[in-house]
C-alpha positions as CSV (number, residue, x, y, z in Angstrom):
1,M,109.0,139.8,134.7
2,A,112.1,137.6,135.1
3,A,111.7,133.9,135.7
4,D,113.6,134.1,139.0
5,E,110.8,136.4,140.3
6,S,108.2,133.6,139.8
7,P,107.0,131.2,142.5
8,L,108.9,128.4,140.8
9,G,111.4,126.8,143.2
10,K,110.2,128.8,146.2
11,P,108.0,127.7,149.2
12,T,104.5,128.8,148.5
13,D,101.1,128.7,150.0
14,Y,98.3,126.9,148.2
15,P,95.3,129.3,148.2
16,D,92.0,127.7,147.5
17,R,89.9,130.8,146.7
18,Y,90.0,132.3,143.2
19,D,93.1,134.5,142.8
20,P,94.1,135.6,139.2
21,S,97.1,137.5,140.5
22,L,98.8,134.1,141.0
23,L,99.4,133.9,137.2
24,F,103.0,134.8,136.4
25,A,103.8,135.9,132.8
26,I,107.2,135.6,131.3
27,P,108.0,137.6,128.1
28,R,109.1,135.4,125.2
29,A,111.3,138.1,123.6
30,A,114.5,137.6,125.6
31,Q,114.7,133.8,125.0
32,R,113.9,134.4,121.3
33,A,116.5,137.1,121.0
34,S,119.2,134.6,122.1
35,L,118.2,132.5,119.0
36,G,118.4,135.5,116.7
37,L,114.6,135.8,116.4
38,G,112.9,139.1,116.2
39,D,109.3,140.3,115.6
40,V,108.9,138.1,112.5
41,L,108.9,134.5,113.6
42,P,109.9,131.6,111.2
43,F,107.1,129.4,112.6
44,D,103.6,129.4,113.8
45,G,102.2,127.0,116.4
46,A,100.9,126.9,119.9
47,D,101.6,125.7,123.4
48,L,99.0,123.0,124.2
49,W,98.4,122.5,127.9
50,T,96.4,119.8,129.6
51,A,95.3,120.3,133.2
52,Y,93.9,117.3,135.0
53,E,93.2,118.8,138.4
54,I,90.6,121.5,138.0
55,T,87.9,121.6,140.7
56,W,85.5,124.2,142.1
57,L,82.3,124.2,144.2
58,E,78.8,124.0,142.7
59,P,76.2,126.5,144.2
60,G,75.1,123.9,146.8
61,G,78.7,123.3,147.9
62,K,79.3,120.0,146.0
63,P,82.7,119.8,144.3
64,A,82.8,119.8,140.5
65,L,85.6,118.4,138.4
66,A,87.0,119.1,134.9
67,V,89.9,118.4,132.6
68,G,91.1,121.5,130.9
69,Y,92.6,122.0,127.5
70,F,94.4,125.4,126.9
71,R,95.9,126.6,123.6
72,V,98.3,129.5,123.9
73,P,99.4,130.9,120.5
74,A,103.1,130.8,119.8
75,D,103.0,134.5,118.8
76,S,101.6,135.6,122.2
77,P,104.0,138.2,123.8
78,C,104.2,136.1,127.0
79,L,104.0,132.6,128.2
80,V,102.6,131.6,131.7
81,E,105.1,130.0,134.1
82,S,103.8,126.5,134.9
83,K,103.9,126.6,138.7
84,S,101.9,129.8,138.7
85,L,99.3,128.2,136.5
86,K,99.1,125.2,138.9
87,L,98.6,127.6,141.9
88,Y,96.1,129.6,139.9
89,L,94.0,126.6,139.0
90,G,94.2,125.3,142.5
91,S,92.8,128.6,143.8
92,F,89.4,127.5,142.3
93,A,89.1,124.6,144.8
94,Q,86.8,126.4,147.3
95,E,85.4,128.9,144.9
96,P,81.6,128.7,144.3
97,L,80.8,128.9,140.5
98,A,77.6,128.6,138.6
99,G,79.0,125.9,136.4
100,R,81.7,124.8,133.9
101,D,80.9,127.7,131.5
102,E,81.7,130.3,134.1
103,A,84.9,128.5,135.1
104,A,86.0,128.3,131.4
105,A,85.2,132.0,130.9
106,R,87.2,133.1,133.9
107,I,90.2,131.0,133.0
108,A,90.2,132.2,129.4
109,A,90.0,135.9,130.4
110,D,92.8,135.5,133.0
111,L,95.1,133.6,130.7
112,E,94.5,136.1,127.9
113,R,95.5,139.0,130.2
114,A,98.6,137.2,131.2
115,C,99.7,136.1,127.7
116,G,98.6,139.1,125.8
117,A,96.7,137.1,123.2
118,A,93.5,135.1,122.7
119,V,93.8,131.7,124.5
120,G,91.6,128.7,123.7
121,V,90.1,127.1,126.8
122,R,88.0,124.0,126.8
123,L,86.8,122.3,130.0
124,L,85.3,118.8,129.9
125,P,83.7,116.7,132.7
126,V,86.0,113.8,133.6
127,E,83.4,111.3,132.3
128,E,83.4,112.9,128.9
129,V,87.2,112.9,128.4
130,T,87.3,110.4,125.5
131,G,88.9,110.2,122.1
132,Y,92.5,110.1,123.3
133,R,94.9,108.6,120.8
134,V,97.3,107.0,123.2
135,D,100.4,105.8,121.3
136,S,103.9,106.8,120.5
137,A,104.5,110.0,118.6
138,P,103.9,109.8,114.8
139,G,106.6,108.5,112.5
140,E,109.7,106.3,112.8
141,S,111.5,105.9,116.1
142,L,115.1,106.9,116.4
143,D,115.5,105.1,119.8
144,E,116.9,101.8,118.6
145,I,119.8,103.4,116.8
146,A,123.1,102.2,118.2
147,S,125.1,105.3,119.1
148,S,127.6,106.4,121.7
149,V,126.7,109.7,123.4
150,E,129.1,111.8,125.4
151,V,127.7,115.3,125.1
152,Y,124.8,116.4,127.3
153,V,124.5,120.1,126.4
154,P,122.8,121.1,123.1
155,E,125.2,120.5,120.2
156,P,123.9,121.6,116.8
157,A,127.0,120.3,115.1
158,F,125.5,116.8,115.4
159,L,122.9,117.9,112.8
160,V,123.9,116.9,109.3
161,A,121.8,116.6,106.2
162,G,122.4,116.0,102.5
163,G,121.3,114.4,99.3
164,A,117.9,114.5,97.6
165,S,114.9,116.0,99.3
166,V,112.8,113.7,101.3
167,E,109.6,114.0,103.5
168,E,109.6,112.0,106.7
169,T,108.5,112.0,110.3
170,L,110.8,110.9,113.1
171,H,110.4,110.7,116.8
172,S,112.3,109.9,120.0
173,A,111.2,109.2,123.6
174,L,114.7,109.8,124.9
175,F,114.5,113.6,125.3
176,R,115.2,115.1,128.7
177,S,116.0,118.7,129.7
178,R,116.0,120.5,133.1
179,C,113.9,123.2,134.6
180,P,116.0,126.4,134.5
181,V,114.9,127.4,138.0
182,T,114.6,124.2,140.1
183,G,116.9,121.8,138.1
184,Q,114.1,119.2,138.0
185,P,114.2,116.9,135.0
186,D,111.6,117.3,132.2
187,Y,111.0,114.3,130.0
188,A,109.3,114.4,126.6
189,D,108.5,112.5,123.4
190,V,109.7,114.6,120.5
191,M,108.4,114.5,116.9
192,I,110.2,116.1,114.0
193,R,108.4,116.2,110.6
194,Y,110.3,117.8,107.7
195,R,110.9,118.1,104.0
196,G,114.5,118.7,102.8
197,P,117.8,116.9,102.5
198,R,117.8,113.7,104.4
199,I,118.8,114.3,108.0
200,D,121.4,111.9,109.4
201,R,119.4,109.9,112.0
202,T,122.3,109.0,114.3
203,G,123.3,112.7,114.4
204,L,119.7,113.7,115.1
205,L,119.4,111.3,118.0
206,R,122.7,112.5,119.4
207,Y,121.4,116.1,119.1
208,L,118.2,115.3,120.9
209,V,120.0,113.5,123.7
210,S,122.5,116.4,124.0
211,Y,119.7,118.4,125.7
212,R,119.8,116.0,128.7
213,R,121.4,118.5,131.1
214,H,120.2,121.7,129.4
215,A,118.3,124.1,131.6
216,A,115.4,125.8,129.7
217,F,111.7,126.0,129.6
218,H,109.8,123.5,127.4
219,E,108.8,126.2,124.9
220,A,112.4,127.4,124.6
221,C,113.7,123.9,123.9
222,V,111.3,123.4,121.1
223,E,112.0,126.8,119.5
224,R,115.7,126.2,119.7
225,M,115.3,122.8,118.0
226,F,113.2,124.4,115.3
227,V,115.8,127.1,114.6
228,E,118.8,124.8,114.6
229,L,117.2,122.2,112.5
230,S,116.1,124.8,110.0
231,E,119.5,126.4,109.8
232,R,121.8,123.3,109.8
233,C,119.6,121.0,107.7
234,A,118.1,123.4,105.2
235,T,114.6,122.2,105.6
236,S,111.9,123.7,103.5
237,K,109.1,122.4,105.7
238,L,109.5,121.7,109.4
239,S,107.4,120.9,112.5
240,V,108.8,120.2,115.9
241,Y,106.3,118.9,118.6
242,A,107.3,117.9,122.1
243,R,104.9,116.1,124.5
244,F,106.2,116.7,128.0
245,L,105.2,114.5,130.9
246,R,102.9,116.1,133.4
247,R,104.1,117.6,136.7
248,G,101.6,118.9,139.3
249,G,98.7,117.7,137.2
250,V,99.6,119.8,134.1
251,D,101.4,118.8,130.9
252,I,102.8,121.2,128.3
253,N,103.1,120.3,124.6
254,P,104.7,123.0,122.5
255,F,104.2,122.7,118.7
256,R,106.1,124.9,116.2
257,S,105.8,124.6,112.4
258,N,106.2,126.6,109.2
259,F,103.6,124.6,107.2
260,E,100.9,122.9,109.3
261,P,98.6,123.7,112.1
262,P,98.9,122.4,115.7
263,P,97.2,119.1,116.4
264,S,93.5,119.4,117.0
265,G,92.9,116.1,118.7
266,F,93.8,115.0,122.2
267,E,97.0,113.2,121.4
268,R,98.8,111.6,124.3
269,S,101.9,109.5,124.4
270,A,101.8,106.3,126.5
271,R,103.8,108.0,129.2
272,Q,101.4,110.9,129.5
């Protein structure tokens, strides 16, 4: 289904009884075709979601709370539109459930039907949500580089690399894009880890900032960055990881790489 058929940007009711039909799947193929990607992807990875507002009713009517961690594989045929996920999770509010295991099993089954692939689901009681590593993204920050910026639509020509091969990890907290349906701003901390000719850091910062008025979903932004960095900088190894700030109690953290698995811990940036 097309994104403009989703509930995003439209007045909606907020049902509080379980309704899996609220989930709205968006095929990945069209966005990837615009990047020249076909069935064989140049990366692996996952979309890592954190949902902070999950609640249902225990058998006696007392509310239960949980924080959810969802891992949607990058090779799934579809992604789930974020507002539909928020509405779906909200529909558990007055739903009686036997416990956390039943809630997790329902969510996993429904997300798998929507995405067309196995989805990892973990629900934790709020009091057990520990082990967060709250800091800036890994690597060296680009954000103190003095640079003039005048372009606010993605400009891959800013990406320049040359010289001997290096391995380094860089990050920026200055990334901003826009929702393609509502126009709302989406802020993120972006990490780039690579091996290859040294990437010019001023150009890389200008490239990341150039997304500032770009309208695209989080996952599409990360995949575009991966493709353009690979092509223009001749990287032999590359990971792109964006930690987007939460909206509506959910944050989305797409990770794409051709050499390492997605993070396994509960990494958060200070702004998340």
